[in-house]
Each structure stands twice: as C-alpha cells, then as structure tokens.
N, C-alpha and C positions, 0 to 999 in steps of 0.2 A: 504494500500500500504506500502511495506517495504522500509524504507529509509536507507541511509548509516549509520546514527547515530544509527539505530536499530541494526546494525551488528557489532558495534565497540567492544563490550564486547566479542563477539564470535571470531572475527578476532584476538584479542590479545592472544588467546590460542595457536595459531599456527603461525610459521614464514612463512611456505610455504603451499599453498592450491592447491589441484588439482581442476580442473573445476567441476568434478562430486561432490566432497565433498562440494564445495562451494554452488552448486545448492541445495544439500540436506539440508545444514544448512539454506539457504535462505527460502526454503520451510517450514522447521521446525519453524523458527521464524515467518513466515507469518501465519502459523497455530495457533501458540500461540497468536499472535495478534488478530486473528479472534475470538478465544475462549474468550479472555479478553473483547473484544468489545461486544460479545454476552452476557457474564456474566454481564457486566455493564448495558447493555440495559434491561436485565431481572430485575436487582436490581432497576433500575429507574421505571420500570413498577409496580413492587411490592410496591415501596414507594408511587407512585401516587395513587394506589388502597387503600393503608392504610390511606393516608391523606384524600382521598375522603370519605372513610367509617367513619373516625373519625369526619369529618366535618358534615356529615349527622346525626350521633348520637348526636353530640353536639347541633345541631339545634333542634333536636327532644326533647332533655331532658333539654335544656336551661343551659348547663354546659359550656358555652363559654362566651366571652365578649358580651355585648348587641348588638343585630342586629340593623340596621337602623329602625327608627320609621315608615317610610313610605316605603313600598315595592311595586314593580310592581305586577300587578295581584291580589292585596289584595282586598278583598270584601269591598264595601263601608260601612262606619259606620252606625249603626242603628239610627233611629230618637229617640230623647228623648221623653218620654211620655209627653203629653201636661200638665198634672197636675204638673209635676215636673218643666216644663218650666215656668209655671205661678208662682210657689212657688219661684223660683230663681229670677224672675223679681220683685216680691214683696219685696224680700230682697235687691234689687238693684244690683243683680248679672249680669254679662256679660261674654263674651269670653268663651262660653260653648264649650267644646271639648270632644269627646269620648276617653276614656282611655283604658278600658279593659273589656272583658267578660270572666268569669271564673266560674267553678264549685267549690262550697265550699267543702273543705275537713274537716275531723274530727278536724284537728289542727286549722282550721279557726273558729270553733264554740265551742271548748272545753274551759271550764272556766280556766283550767290550763295554756293555751297558751295566751289567752286574746289578740288576734291580727288577723287581716286580712292581708294575704300576697298577693302581686301583683308582680309576677316575671317580672323583667325589660325586659326580652326577649319577653314578650307578650304585652308590653305596645305599644299602637297604636299612641300615641301623647305625645310629651314632654310637661310637664305642670309646671315645676319649673323655677323660675327666677335664675339669677346668684347668687344673695345673698342667696336664699334658697338652692341652690346647694352647696354653700360654707358651710352653716350650716350643711347640711346633710352629707357632706364629712368630717366634723371636727371630730377630735379625742377627743376634749374637751367635757366631759359629760355635762357641764353646758350650752352649746349652740347647742349640737348635737340634731337636731330634729326641726320640725316646727309645731306649733299649727294651725290646720285647722278646717274649718266648715264641718260638715257632715249632709247632708239631708238624712234622713233614708227612707226606703220603706214606712213607715207610714206617711211620710212628716214632722215628728218632726225633729228639727235640734239640734245638739249637737256639742261640741268641742272634737276632738280627736287629737292625736299626730301622725304626719307623720315622719317615720324614714327610713333610708336606711341601710340595712344589707348586708354585704359581706359574702357569704357562702363559703363552700368548693368548689373546682374545678371551681373557678372564677364566680360562679353564683351570681347574685345580686338581692335582693328583695326590693321593697318598702313595708312597713308595716304600718298599722294603729293600734295604740295601745292607751291605756288610755281611759276608758269608753267603750271599744269595747264589753266587756261582757254584759253591759247594753243594747247596741244596739242589740245584738243577742237575748237577753231575751225579749225585748220590741216588736221585730218584728217576733219572732218565727222562726228565721233562723236555718236551719239544714243542715247537710252534704248531699250533692246531689243537693241542691238548686243551680240554675244558676243565677248569678248576673251580672249586667252591671254597670260600674262606669263611670261617666262623671266628668270632672273638670270644675270649673268656678272661677270667681273672684268677690269679693265684695270690690271695691276699690283696695287696694293692697293685701288684704287677700285672700289666697287660700282656695277653698272649693271643696267638692266632693258631688255628688249625687249618692246614692246607690239604684239601681232599681232591684227588684227581677223579673226575667222573669216569666211571667204567671200571675202576680198580675193585670196587666192592663186588661187582658181578664176577670178575676174574677170581677174587679170593673165594667166593662161594663155590665156583666150579672146582677150584683147587682143593677145597675142603672135602667136597663130595668125592673127588678122584682119590684122595688119600684114604677116605673112609672105605671105599670099594676095595682098594689094595689090601687094607688090613683085614677085611672080611674074607678075602680070598686066601691070603697068605698067613693069617694068624698074627699074633702080636710080635713075633720075632724074638721074644725073650723067653719063650717057653711057658709063660704064665697062662693059665686057663681063665677065661672070663668071657663076659658077654659085652659086646660093644653097644653103646647107646649114643645116639646123636641128639643134641638138643636143638631148639628152633634156630639157633644162630649158626648151625653147621659145625659146631665144635664137638669133638669126640671126648667121651669119658669112658672109664672102664669100671664095671662092677665085678668084684671078685667074689 
C-alpha cells in the first residue's frame, strides 16, 4: 500500500499537480514498491535455501560446531561384548558408555600418523570431566592432553594419550596418540576395519575399550571349533569328565 510519506520525494518536484498526473505517479510508485517487495522476498528465499544447503553439508562432513551428543531418532547403542565387560570389571572399571563407531582410514593405521581420530560430531556420549576438558582445551603443551587406559581388541591394556585437535573449518577431533602404532601392530588393525569405542572409569581415571566389529563372531566360531575337538579327542590329560558349554561359548568340565 502506498503511503503519503512514499510520495513526498515525488511531490516536491512539482508545485502544482493535475489529478491524472498524480494518479500516474501514485501508480508508478506503487509498482516500484511491489517490485522491491518481490525482489526482497526472492532474496530471502534464496538465502534460506543457501543456509539450508550449507547446514546439510556441514552435518554430513562434520565441518561445523559439535552437534548434541544425544539426538532424537538415533539408533540405540550396541551392547559391549561380554569378554570386554568382564575385563573392565576385573580392572575395577565402571560407568561404561558407548562413544563411537567408525571405519578406520589409512591415516588411522599408518605409522607416520600414529593416532586414532574420533570426530566430535560423531561422538555419541560425552565422556570427559570438567578438569579433563580444561586440560584438553589448554594451550599449554605441558598439560594439554590426558593419559588414559586403552583395552585393545586383544584384551591387552595399555596407556595412550587423549588429545583434542581443532581442525580447519571448525571441525574438532578427539585423538588417541602415544603407543597407538603398537596397538595397530599388536592387533593387526587395517584400513577398512570397523571399530567401536566405549569409555569407562577406573576410579577417576578415564579408559577406553576398542572393539573390532567381527572379532566376536570369529571368537564364537573358534570356541565352538575347540569344543568339537575336545568332544572328539577327549581332554588330552586322561581325566574323565563331561564337557559343558555355557551360553557364552566357554567350556567347563564337571568331574
């Protein structure tokens, strides 16, 4: 709608206006207003499309600030394999939480990089205390980082260093360094392997359990194969007994 103030600049150009001339000018100003509004509307629509596209791309490639740890419609976390759970209990561990599942890339297993990366935008559960967060965010090289326990796929445990790296385009990674090459070598980890990571605590000390997806199925088949050989060939020690398998595929003997 054309208002009086919209016509002020035009009216100042003439001292006297004919009715027809005035109507023409009003129509012209109204037309310009409509074009400006339409142009502004299109600009807003294009801007909204651009923001939507960039947001989608950022989520896909983890190039934005970390997303919330828990999201609606997220798949429930997998169960930790029983042998890892027993190992952590033997260590006095508690507060087990699923952290991430990821495929290993060449940079995760190459000796030159010596680190496992965990993009923060893929982390399912926050696992650091405020004190650990302060150390990870520190710019002081003497305190930047947290020594943590790592239970390997082989169930060996070692100490590695947890660091937080800020990359280009605002992406943030948690990385495990120090002794990582030894972990890769001992467990035969390779690019393309899918691993799952759980966090836990032994007292106040942070720990991680690294599970290679597929190992549990292999262990189960290995256990069944061992059980079959014992049934066919006896105990090997001359003792007489009856073999019993529990639900976990572990064998016991009743004498």
